[in-house]
C-alpha positions in Angstrom: 0.2 -0.3 0.2 3.2 2.7 0.7 3.9 2.3 -2.5 0.6 3.4 -3.9 0.8 6.4 -1.8 4.4 7.7 -3.6 2.7 8.5 -6.8 0.6 10.4 -4.5 2.5 12.5 -2.5 4.9 13.2 -4.9 1.9 14.4 -7.3 0.9 16.6 -4.8 4.0 17.9 -4.6 4.2 19.3 -7.8 3.1 22.7 -9.0 -0.6 23.1 -10.6 -0.7 25.1 -13.7 -2.4 29.3 -13.5 -6.1 29.2 -13.5 -7.5 32.1 -15.1 -9.6 32.0 -11.2 -5.7 32.9 -9.3 -5.4 35.8 -12.4 -9.4 37.4 -11.5 -8.4 37.2 -7.4 -5.5 39.7 -7.9 -6.8 43.5 -7.3 -7.0 46.5 -10.3 -4.5 49.3 -10.2 -6.2 52.2 -8.0 -4.8 55.3 -7.3 -2.7 54.8 -4.1 -0.7 51.6 -6.8 0.1 53.9 -9.2 1.6 56.5 -6.6 3.2 54.0 -5.1 5.0 53.1 -8.4 5.4 56.4 -9.5 7.7 57.8 -6.3 10.0 54.3 -5.9 12.5 56.5 -4.8 12.4 56.6 -1.1 12.7 52.8 -1.3 15.3 51.9 -3.8 18.0 54.7 -2.9 19.6 52.5 -0.3 19.8 49.7 -2.4 21.0 52.2 -5.3 23.6 53.4 -3.0 24.3 50.3 -1.7 25.0 48.5 -5.4 26.7 51.5 -6.1 29.4 51.4 -3.9 30.4 46.9 -4.9 29.8 49.3 -8.3 33.3 51.3 -7.8 34.3 48.8 -5.0 34.7 45.9 -7.9 36.0 48.6 -10.6 39.1 49.5 -9.0 39.8 45.9 -7.6 39.5 45.5 -11.7 41.5 47.9 -12.4 44.8 47.3 -9.9 
């Protein structure tokens, strides 16, 4: 009996294909979401500075 359970478990681990119902659950974009998309600099600035420092240091290491 255990041999029959393994295929069922392996099948359950597989991700089902995206269904139209999942797409309908996504809410439509609201003006509030658009303002967040228009002004992402407050959140992205720390990452841009961090990546910029890494890029400059990498260029210096390559030149040396």
